[in-house]
Backbone bond lengths (Angstrom), bond angles and torsions (degrees), N, CA, C in turn:
res aa  C-N    CA-C-N  psi(-1)  N-CA   C-N-CA  omega(-1)  CA-C   N-CA-C  phi
1 M - - - 1.555 - - 1.572 102.97 -
2 S 1.396 106.90 132.14 1.480 112.53 179.35 1.451 114.57 -74.71
3 K 1.236 120.44 157.19 1.507 125.53 179.25 1.487 109.63 -61.20
4 K 1.385 115.93 -34.68 1.431 117.94 -175.96 1.540 109.16 -66.63
5 H 1.410 109.84 -48.51 1.483 108.35 178.15 1.538 117.58 -64.30
6 H 1.280 114.61 -27.77 1.540 114.40 177.23 1.546 110.99 -69.97
7 D 1.411 114.58 -37.21 1.412 115.64 177.78 1.564 112.30 -63.93
8 K 1.287 109.57 -36.72 1.507 116.92 178.52 1.535 105.79 -58.15
9 E 1.249 121.53 -54.54 1.441 126.27 -176.56 1.482 113.07 -55.36
10 S 1.409 108.40 -46.39 1.576 113.04 -178.76 1.545 111.35 -63.89
11 K 1.319 115.39 -35.91 1.425 121.54 175.61 1.468 113.95 -59.06
12 E 1.475 112.10 -48.24 1.478 119.53 -177.98 1.562 108.16 -63.52
13 E 1.310 113.28 -42.13 1.568 115.29 -178.66 1.543 111.69 -66.82
14 K 1.332 113.76 -32.83 1.489 116.49 176.61 1.526 112.76 -68.46
15 I 1.365 112.51 -38.26 1.481 120.62 178.10 1.537 107.76 -63.24
16 K 1.384 116.27 -43.86 1.377 118.82 -177.31 1.561 113.71 -68.21
17 T 1.406 112.12 -36.10 1.465 119.13 178.56 1.585 110.48 -64.88
18 E 1.397 115.24 -39.98 1.377 115.67 -176.01 1.484 112.10 -79.01
19 K 1.431 114.38 -25.34 1.470 119.02 171.73 1.559 112.11 -65.98
20 S 1.413 109.48 -43.59 1.512 114.08 177.83 1.466 113.50 -63.52
21 E 1.330 117.84 -40.94 1.445 121.03 178.32 1.587 111.77 -63.34
22 K 1.385 114.05 -42.20 1.397 114.76 178.92 1.624 111.39 -64.71
23 E 1.322 111.79 -41.14 1.515 113.80 174.99 1.484 116.37 -57.71
24 I 1.391 111.40 -42.46 1.502 116.51 177.70 1.491 108.50 -65.67
25 A 1.338 118.09 -43.73 1.549 118.20 179.10 1.561 110.71 -61.27
26 K 1.403 114.50 -40.00 1.474 115.79 178.78 1.485 112.89 -64.49
27 D 1.471 112.70 -42.75 1.460 115.71 174.93 1.508 115.45 -56.56
28 N 1.414 112.76 -43.62 1.443 120.21 177.42 1.538 111.95 -58.58
29 E 1.373 110.37 -40.86 1.508 114.53 -178.27 1.491 112.37 -67.86
30 N 1.356 113.09 -41.69 1.445 118.45 175.50 1.481 112.53 -57.71
31 S 1.419 112.00 -45.99 1.437 115.58 179.64 1.444 115.11 -63.38
32 S 1.384 117.99 -38.82 1.454 123.57 177.35 1.508 109.15 -63.93
33 D 1.357 117.19 -43.77 1.453 119.04 177.39 1.457 113.64 -56.85
34 G 1.372 110.84 -43.09 1.568 117.65 177.87 1.476 110.24 -61.24
35 K 1.321 122.31 -44.22 1.391 126.23 178.52 1.528 111.78 -58.54
36 I 1.428 112.05 -49.26 1.377 117.07 -174.24 1.576 109.52 -67.41
37 E 1.373 117.71 -32.35 1.396 117.94 -179.79 1.552 110.21 -71.46
38 S 1.408 112.69 -37.14 1.506 120.47 176.24 1.539 111.70 -58.81
39 L 1.369 113.26 -44.80 1.479 120.49 -176.19 1.570 106.91 -66.51
40 E 1.316 114.32 -47.43 1.485 121.67 177.66 1.478 112.58 -53.38
41 N 1.387 117.84 -42.44 1.472 123.84 179.20 1.552 108.05 -68.88
42 E 1.271 115.73 -39.71 1.478 118.67 -177.83 1.518 109.32 -67.51
43 I 1.443 117.13 -39.17 1.391 119.97 176.01 1.524 116.69 -61.79
44 E 1.333 110.75 -37.29 1.471 119.07 174.97 1.396 114.68 -60.88
45 E 1.412 113.06 -46.28 1.567 119.11 177.90 1.471 111.85 -63.47
46 L 1.398 117.76 -35.13 1.490 118.05 -177.46 1.500 106.07 -74.23
47 K 1.266 122.70 -36.14 1.373 128.32 178.19 1.508 107.62 -61.74
48 D 1.232 121.06 -48.39 1.444 125.55 -179.68 1.535 111.39 -63.37
49 K 1.398 113.67 -41.73 1.536 114.45 174.17 1.460 109.56 -64.79
50 L 1.331 119.79 -44.95 1.465 116.91 178.44 1.534 119.19 -57.27
51 L 1.335 112.78 -40.83 1.399 118.43 173.48 1.491 118.18 -59.79
52 R 1.347 110.70 -38.64 1.478 120.94 179.36 1.620 112.10 -70.22
53 K 1.375 111.78 -37.48 1.454 117.72 176.91 1.493 110.87 -73.10
54 A 1.401 120.77 -33.60 1.406 124.34 175.87 1.494 109.98 -63.61
55 A 1.432 115.27 -42.67 1.526 116.18 179.76 1.477 111.40 -67.50
56 E 1.373 114.25 -39.32 1.542 116.14 178.51 1.435 112.48 -60.22
57 F 1.387 117.30 -37.70 1.439 120.45 178.43 1.483 115.21 -67.15
58 E 1.384 111.57 -39.79 1.534 114.85 -179.01 1.624 107.82 -64.84
59 N 1.379 112.37 -37.98 1.397 116.65 178.73 1.509 112.79 -60.65
60 Y 1.410 113.85 -45.61 1.425 121.44 176.31 1.489 116.56 -58.57
61 K 1.325 112.36 -41.22 1.408 123.10 -175.97 1.522 107.30 -70.38
62 R 1.284 118.73 -41.16 1.488 123.97 172.44 1.508 114.99 -58.47
63 R 1.295 111.49 -45.20 1.507 113.77 -178.04 1.500 111.01 -70.62
64 T 1.408 115.40 -39.13 1.477 113.88 175.08 1.450 114.50 -63.94
65 E 1.335 121.33 -38.27 1.452 121.80 177.62 1.534 112.43 -62.16
66 N 1.386 112.20 -35.59 1.444 115.88 -178.59 1.465 111.04 -73.34
67 D 1.463 117.97 -36.84 1.451 120.07 175.37 1.513 107.51 -58.96
68 Q 1.375 118.18 -50.73 1.490 120.60 -175.79 1.568 111.76 -58.53
69 I 1.272 116.36 -37.81 1.511 119.43 -178.40 1.467 108.65 -69.10
70 N 1.418 118.53 -43.11 1.473 121.49 174.78 1.521 112.74 -66.40
71 L 1.309 117.52 -37.53 1.501 118.11 172.99 1.488 116.82 -55.96
72 I 1.432 112.98 -40.53 1.433 117.43 179.68 1.515 107.75 -78.56
73 K 1.231 124.44 -42.60 1.375 127.96 -175.16 1.595 110.41 -68.74
74 Y 1.251 123.29 -35.20 1.442 128.81 -177.30 1.457 115.05 -116.67
75 G 1.400 114.84 16.74 1.418 117.98 -173.31 1.589 114.75 -63.50
76 G 1.410 114.73 -23.23 1.407 114.63 -178.25 1.536 111.94 -93.67
77 E 1.359 118.47 11.36 1.422 117.63 -170.77 1.610 109.29 -70.84
78 N 1.271 119.69 -29.02 1.525 116.90 -179.96 1.607 109.64 -72.74
79 L 1.362 115.51 -37.92 1.449 117.87 176.13 1.490 111.10 -65.11
80 I 1.313 115.44 -41.96 1.507 118.15 177.77 1.538 117.51 -55.93
81 L 1.431 106.05 -44.83 1.513 113.22 178.21 1.480 113.90 -63.56
82 K 1.359 118.28 -30.68 1.454 120.83 171.33 1.536 115.74 -75.73
83 L 1.293 116.90 -21.09 1.410 120.98 177.97 1.549 112.57 -81.84
84 L 1.279 119.11 -28.87 1.418 127.48 -176.92 1.635 110.85 -54.26
85 P 1.329 117.15 -45.11 1.484 114.49 178.78 1.519 115.13 -67.80
86 V 1.383 114.70 -26.71 1.386 118.40 176.99 1.528 110.95 -71.52
87 I 1.404 117.04 -40.07 1.497 118.70 173.31 1.567 113.13 -59.88
88 D 1.341 110.34 -41.38 1.527 116.61 177.62 1.485 108.43 -54.54
89 D 1.414 119.29 -47.60 1.454 121.02 -178.67 1.564 112.04 -64.75
90 F 1.424 118.33 -38.35 1.373 120.68 176.83 1.591 112.20 -60.84
91 E 1.288 113.24 -40.99 1.510 121.18 -178.47 1.571 109.73 -64.88
92 R 1.360 116.22 -45.51 1.509 123.02 174.92 1.453 108.20 -58.04
93 S 1.316 122.52 -44.77 1.438 124.69 -176.22 1.557 108.00 -65.86
94 M 1.297 114.95 -42.50 1.474 115.32 -179.65 1.459 114.38 -64.70
95 Q 1.361 115.13 -32.54 1.574 116.43 177.07 1.501 109.02 -72.23
96 H 1.359 120.49 -33.06 1.445 118.42 175.37 1.503 115.63 -71.62
97 M 1.400 117.88 -23.82 1.478 120.53 179.65 1.532 108.64 -64.23
98 E 1.334 119.84 -30.93 1.513 118.65 -172.57 1.490 113.33 -62.18
99 N 1.420 116.10 -32.61 1.487 116.96 -176.40 1.643 107.81 -117.52
100 A 1.311 115.60 6.63 1.539 115.44 -172.55 1.582 103.97 -77.64
101 K 1.380 111.42 146.93 1.381 119.22 173.04 1.533 114.77 -117.07
102 D 1.263 110.32 -14.86 1.422 118.31 179.42 1.512 113.99 -92.46
103 V 1.335 121.80 103.26 1.439 120.48 -169.54 1.557 107.88 -72.05
104 N 1.264 117.51 -34.07 1.470 121.73 -178.25 1.546 107.89 -61.21
105 A 1.370 115.80 -40.88 1.435 117.27 -179.24 1.550 113.03 -65.37
106 I 1.408 113.51 -31.82 1.500 117.35 178.89 1.516 107.64 -71.75
107 K 1.410 119.09 -42.86 1.338 119.47 174.01 1.533 117.71 -56.64
108 D 1.331 112.89 -42.15 1.543 117.59 -179.78 1.529 109.45 -61.28
109 G 1.471 112.59 -42.39 1.486 117.03 -171.26 1.662 106.98 -72.24
110 I 1.223 119.09 -31.12 1.467 124.68 178.50 1.584 106.87 -68.27
111 K 1.368 112.74 -44.48 1.495 121.17 179.17 1.479 111.90 -61.94
112 L 1.315 119.59 -40.20 1.406 124.83 175.58 1.576 113.34 -58.72
113 V 1.365 111.21 -46.02 1.466 119.28 -178.43 1.530 110.91 -65.31
114 Y 1.447 112.44 -44.32 1.452 117.92 179.88 1.561 108.72 -60.59
115 D 1.326 117.48 -41.08 1.449 120.18 -174.87 1.554 110.87 -67.70
116 K 1.372 113.44 -30.76 1.358 122.07 178.83 1.529 113.69 -69.42
117 L 1.341 111.90 -37.36 1.473 123.68 177.10 1.535 108.30 -67.09
118 I 1.326 113.05 -50.24 1.506 114.06 -179.45 1.592 116.05 -59.39
119 K 1.331 109.27 -39.35 1.497 116.90 176.73 1.519 112.95 -61.32
120 M 1.374 112.27 -44.42 1.430 116.25 174.65 1.566 114.59 -61.48
121 L 1.246 118.48 -39.77 1.445 120.58 177.07 1.552 111.76 -66.24
122 N 1.283 115.92 -44.00 1.415 122.27 178.85 1.569 110.55 -63.36
123 D 1.332 118.29 -33.32 1.549 122.08 176.86 1.561 105.62 -64.52
124 Q 1.365 118.01 -34.05 1.406 122.62 -178.31 1.465 119.83 -87.47
125 G 1.432 110.18 6.49 1.481 118.03 173.72 1.543 110.40 89.51
126 I 1.303 117.80 11.88 1.478 118.48 -177.51 1.495 103.47 -104.25
127 K 1.412 122.11 119.88 1.439 125.44 179.31 1.570 110.05 -134.31
128 K 1.277 112.69 152.27 1.430 120.66 178.90 1.542 110.56 -70.14
129 I 1.294 115.43 146.57 1.558 119.17 172.15 1.578 108.72 -84.33
130 E 1.263 113.32 128.81 1.539 115.46 172.26 1.491 108.18 -76.04
131 A 1.360 113.64 127.89 1.519 116.33 -174.25 1.522 110.94 -124.85
132 V 1.320 120.45 -52.21 1.481 124.07 -167.45 1.548 108.75 -66.97
133 G 1.293 116.10 124.37 1.378 127.57 174.34 1.635 107.69 94.25
134 K 1.337 118.72 -3.82 1.394 122.36 -178.31 1.530 107.63 -90.98
135 P 1.380 117.91 150.31 1.437 123.63 168.57 1.571 109.91 -54.19
136 F 1.340 117.68 136.18 1.474 123.44 178.93 1.453 107.13 -62.02
137 D 1.413 117.12 132.36 1.405 125.88 -176.25 1.491 110.33 -136.17
138 V 1.303 124.74 111.38 1.357 128.20 -172.05 1.618 110.78 -61.89
139 D 1.382 114.01 -21.92 1.399 114.04 -177.89 1.544 115.37 -76.14
140 Y 1.438 110.41 -14.23 1.526 116.54 -176.77 1.455 110.56 -125.47
141 H 1.391 119.93 -25.78 1.485 125.50 -170.97 1.529 112.31 -116.73
142 E 1.309 112.26 149.79 1.441 118.94 172.78 1.512 110.05 -124.36
143 A 1.288 117.79 110.46 1.458 119.64 -174.18 1.518 113.05 -78.32
144 L 1.336 121.17 122.32 1.350 126.47 178.23 1.567 116.53 -94.31
145 M 1.326 113.53 -21.97 1.429 118.18 179.36 1.624 108.84 -172.01
146 Q 1.290 117.31 161.90 1.405 124.02 -179.59 1.626 109.80 -113.76
147 R 1.336 111.73 152.58 1.416 116.51 -177.85 1.552 110.95 -145.20
148 K 1.284 118.81 137.13 1.387 120.89 173.60 1.516 114.96 -69.98
149 D 1.239 115.61 132.41 1.543 121.08 178.59 1.495 105.44 -158.46
150 D 1.400 117.71 113.56 1.477 124.11 -174.64 1.557 106.74 -80.44
151 N 1.285 118.18 -2.91 1.413 119.50 -176.20 1.507 113.42 -87.29
152 F 1.316 109.99 -12.35 1.612 115.86 -173.71 1.461 107.48 -127.26
153 P 1.286 122.01 153.93 1.443 125.63 173.86 1.514 111.69 -71.30
154 P 1.228 122.57 158.65 1.457 127.36 178.91 1.587 110.21 -56.01
155 H 1.277 112.70 142.49 1.515 118.64 175.74 1.482 110.61 69.71
156 T 1.306 116.64 35.21 1.566 120.11 174.30 1.444 110.81 -109.25
157 V 1.314 121.71 138.19 1.416 122.25 -179.33 1.475 108.69 -72.61
158 L 1.368 111.20 124.23 1.515 117.33 -177.01 1.569 111.63 -97.16
159 D 1.205 114.94 -35.81 1.466 123.04 -179.92 1.446 118.01 -150.14
160 E 1.249 118.83 155.97 1.442 122.04 -173.69 1.559 109.92 -119.65
161 L 1.287 118.09 118.12 1.418 125.00 -177.46 1.489 112.69 -85.59
162 E 1.391 115.87 -34.14 1.423 121.84 -179.19 1.492 110.21 -149.45
163 K 1.354 124.86 123.94 1.360 128.32 -170.87 1.522 107.31 -67.72
164 G 1.317 113.49 148.09 1.443 123.39 177.82 1.582 109.47 -101.98
165 Y 1.216 118.72 156.23 1.564 118.49 174.88 1.513 113.95 -138.69
166 M 1.249 117.49 153.64 1.405 124.26 174.84 1.531 111.90 -122.46
167 Y 1.333 113.75 137.38 1.500 119.34 175.35 1.519 108.71 -105.50
168 K 1.395 119.25 100.82 1.439 126.53 -172.26 1.502 108.51 62.53
169 D 1.338 121.12 -111.14 1.493 121.97 -174.95 1.552 110.70 -107.89
170 R 1.315 113.86 15.27 1.549 118.17 -179.45 1.543 113.40 -123.30
171 V 1.388 111.14 134.46 1.467 117.94 179.80 1.561 105.31 -75.44
172 I 1.396 116.79 122.64 1.454 116.84 176.41 1.476 108.19 -105.47
173 R 1.312 120.85 -12.50 1.523 123.97 171.24 1.494 110.80 -154.22
174 H 1.222 115.75 119.73 1.518 118.99 176.06 1.585 115.99 -70.17
175 S 1.264 119.28 141.76 1.517 121.79 -179.20 1.539 100.82 -69.85
176 K 1.325 115.37 138.67 1.394 126.40 173.07 1.564 105.97 -98.31
177 V 1.374 110.41 121.14 1.507 113.21 -165.57 1.510 110.77 -139.04
178 I 1.334 110.26 165.85 1.527 120.44 173.08 1.531 105.92 -110.82
179 V 1.353 112.10 129.75 1.560 121.12 -175.19 1.484 110.59 -111.88
180 S 1.376 113.36 145.87 1.401 120.39 173.75 1.529 114.96 -68.34
181 E 1.249 117.33 135.64 1.516 124.81 -176.57 1.536 107.01 -65.17
182 E 1.364 106.81 150.99 1.567 111.45 174.30 1.534 106.71 -78.80
183 L 1.328 116.00 135.12 1.492 119.22 179.97 1.477 111.04 -66.06
184 T 1.372 114.60 135.87 1.455 123.78 176.65 1.472 110.05 -110.37
185 E 1.354 118.30 171.01 1.414 119.81 179.80 1.526 111.14 -61.78
186 E 1.381 115.04 -31.55 1.493 119.18 179.99 1.546 109.54 -66.78
187 N 1.366 113.65 -42.19 1.420 122.94 -175.74 1.544 110.52 -68.18
188 T 1.268 122.21 -35.17 1.431 131.16 -176.38 1.494 112.99 -84.45
189 Q 1.267 118.77 -12.23 1.456 121.66 179.71 1.593 113.17 -62.50
190 S 1.296 120.37 123.75 1.411 122.49 -176.02 1.467 110.18 -78.29
191 P 1.423 119.61 159.50 1.481 124.85 175.88 1.511 108.60 -57.10
192 T 1.398 122.48 -36.52 1.384 127.21 -172.92 1.590 104.63 -66.06
193 D 1.276 118.18 -40.45 1.517 121.32 177.33 1.514 109.98 -64.15
194 D 1.331 120.58 -37.90 1.451 121.63 -179.97 1.468 106.86 -68.36
195 S 1.351 122.34 -41.18 1.406 124.50 -178.54 1.487 111.08 -61.62
196 D 1.352 113.92 -42.78 1.516 116.49 179.70 1.510 112.64 -65.02
197 N 1.377 114.22 -36.02 1.448 116.45 -179.45 1.536 110.10 -72.06
198 N 1.334 119.64 -30.86 1.468 121.30 176.29 1.552 108.82 -66.71
199 T 1.402 117.55 -37.04 1.414 121.15 -171.83 1.541 107.16 -70.34
200 K 1.417 113.63 -44.21 1.477 118.15 176.97 1.543 109.96 -56.13
201 K 1.310 119.14 -40.09 1.449 122.95 -175.38 1.555 109.46 -65.09
202 E 1.487 115.48 -40.99 1.518 119.00 177.88 1.470 109.11 -67.29
203 D 1.343 122.05 -35.76 1.416 118.47 -177.70 1.494 114.57 -70.74
204 N 1.359 114.75 -28.09 1.424 118.06 176.34 1.567 109.16 -76.44
């Protein structure tokens, strides 16, 4: 084989190799472009989903805030609706009072309305605090004054000036009460002791 022929074959192989490398590079470039385009599309889809989720969250947040505002604003609506029939009963009783001649009938009517009101409050979790005869408790009672009473132990609620109420497990108004005084040495001294003291004074 001549040198000229060998050089020609080498040149052709070199051309083929370069062509093959260019094709591979082009294929790689096309493949990279395809991947980049695919990633860009995926990013756009994710951005779109994110924007939609953000909009949904803003709408949810706005609805929740409105619900909370309305709950605070109209929270007493249920209680008011239950109070209205009691008010109706009071108004009817007041109308009958104008021409009524039987005082006891008026009393009975007012008592029925009062009992209806108390039952409605109890159903809503509002209850009176039992105070009279109970040991004084700062969590439930507010002492306005003290009074001596030998029939009760010290710090016992003797009388109730204003009723207290609880709403479920919370005190919403303390009972205003009169409490028995704590016994002192002067209070516990018996009449016999006083008599003995007076006798001693006379002997002196």
